[in-house]
Kinemage of the C-alpha trace (Angstrom):
@kinemage 1
@onewidth
@group {chain A} dominant
@subgroup {mainchain}
@vectorlist {calphas} color= white
{ca met a 1} P 104.157 107.671 97.320
{ca thr a 2} L 101.962 105.012 95.819
{ca gly a 3} L 102.486 101.877 93.926
{ca glu a 4} L 100.624 98.969 92.195
{ca met a 5} L 100.791 95.129 92.681
{ca asp a 6} L 98.841 92.784 90.557
{ca gly a 7} L 96.385 95.731 89.620
{ca leu a 8} L 95.887 96.407 93.796
{ca met a 9} L 96.945 100.205 94.742
{ca tyr a 10} L 99.022 100.728 98.004
{ca gly a 11} L 100.612 103.681 99.623
{ca ile a 12} L 104.092 104.150 101.357
{ca phe a 13} L 104.223 106.471 104.163
{ca phe a 14} L 107.561 107.609 105.881
{ca ser a 15} L 107.697 109.204 109.356
{ca gly a 16} L 110.354 110.441 111.616
{ca cys a 17} L 112.417 111.606 108.639
{ca asp a 18} L 114.931 114.498 109.064
{ca ala a 19} L 114.177 118.110 107.541
{ca arg a 20} L 115.396 116.812 104.180
{ca gly a 21} L 113.342 113.936 104.147
{ca glu a 22} L 115.989 111.410 104.664
{ca asn a 23} L 117.009 108.911 107.393
{ca cys a 24} L 113.417 108.225 108.056
{ca glu a 25} L 112.852 106.021 111.158
{ca asp a 26} L 109.927 103.965 109.428
{ca met a 27} L 107.798 103.405 106.759
{ca arg a 28} L 104.169 101.755 106.343
{ca leu a 29} L 102.907 99.712 103.491
{ca val a 30} L 99.010 100.503 103.322
{ca ser a 31} L 96.138 99.534 101.553
{ca tyr a 32} L 92.245 100.395 101.594
{ca trp a 33} L 89.309 98.466 100.849
{ca asp a 34} L 85.827 98.844 101.529
{ca glu a 35} L 84.304 98.286 105.135
{ca tyr a 36} L 84.609 94.175 106.226
{ca pro a 37} L 83.176 93.019 109.569
{ca val a 38} L 85.552 93.287 112.487
{ca gln a 39} L 85.492 89.731 113.262
{ca ala a 40} L 86.766 89.052 109.730
{ca leu a 41} L 89.602 91.084 110.242
{ca asn a 42} L 90.400 89.762 113.705
{ca thr a 43} L 90.612 86.082 111.964
{ca trp a 44} L 92.768 87.663 109.591
{ca asn a 45} L 95.040 88.893 112.164
{ca arg a 46} L 95.117 85.990 114.057
{ca thr a 47} L 96.045 83.463 111.402
{ca lys a 48} L 98.399 85.644 109.491
{ca tyr a 49} L 102.041 86.576 109.952
{ca val a 50} L 102.263 89.803 107.476
{ca gly a 51} L 99.836 92.548 107.162
{ca arg a 52} L 97.801 93.699 110.130
{ca ala a 53} L 94.207 94.572 108.895
{ca tyr a 54} L 91.708 96.787 110.960
{ca leu a 55} L 88.900 99.537 110.365
{ca asp a 56} L 89.220 103.030 110.133
{ca asp a 57} L 87.172 106.122 108.638
{ca asp a 58} L 87.707 104.751 105.634
{ca gly a 59} L 87.240 101.319 105.462
{ca thr a 60} L 89.520 98.265 105.755
{ca thr a 61} L 93.101 98.965 106.005
{ca leu a 62} L 95.704 96.662 105.839
{ca asp a 63} L 99.486 97.468 106.653
{ca leu a 64} L 102.881 96.695 106.934
{ca trp a 65} L 105.173 98.549 109.347
{ca val a 66} L 108.826 98.744 108.864
{ca asn a 67} L 111.612 99.869 110.936
{ca leu a 68} L 114.428 101.668 108.940
{ca leu a 69} L 116.704 102.556 111.731
{ca gly a 70} L 119.829 101.383 110.912
{ca gly a 71} L 119.116 101.032 107.321
{ca leu a 72} L 118.035 98.341 104.858
{ca ser a 73} L 120.074 96.688 102.341
{ca thr a 74} L 118.718 96.302 98.806
{ca gln a 75} L 117.803 92.576 99.499
{ca gln a 76} L 116.167 93.450 102.625
{ca ile a 77} L 114.220 95.935 100.610
{ca val a 78} L 113.186 93.384 97.939
{ca asp a 79} L 112.228 91.254 100.923
{ca val a 80} L 109.921 93.447 101.996
{ca leu a 81} L 107.973 94.345 99.027
{ca glu a 82} L 107.735 90.663 98.436
{ca trp a 83} L 105.999 89.905 101.569
{ca trp a 84} L 104.045 92.711 101.232
{ca asp a 85} L 102.862 91.274 97.705
{ca val a 86} L 102.013 88.097 99.089
{ca ala a 87} L 100.207 89.711 102.078
{ca val a 88} L 98.213 92.200 99.776
{ca asn a 89} L 97.129 89.129 97.360
{ca asp a 90} L 96.163 86.887 100.391
{ca phe a 91} L 94.058 89.492 101.769
{ca ser a 92} L 92.461 90.161 98.487
{ca ala a 93} L 91.587 86.624 98.135
{ca tyr a 94} L 90.389 86.279 101.655
{ca leu a 95} L 88.260 89.483 101.335
{ca lys a 96} L 86.701 87.928 98.107
{ca glu a 97} L 85.596 84.721 100.029
{ca leu a 98} L 84.136 86.387 102.292
{ca lys a 99} L 81.250 87.900 99.854
């Protein structure tokens, strides 16, 4: 599943789901970027509460892991998406400062 916030694309991946694709154990919100220096990503990770940045084969990745065991209320889902929006926009601004 994909989405967009303020022009920034992201993906949502569910895992630990039953055979019908329901009752998933967790989800990851993920956004991909060009490759940036690992030192800059480590600084992000040390100073930010939401959104983990790292390098992988595709470049820089920002993700947020969410535990779904026990379910989430509608308000909790809204909160997760609001935190993700803040993290993606802050990360985008942070990367622009590095250029």
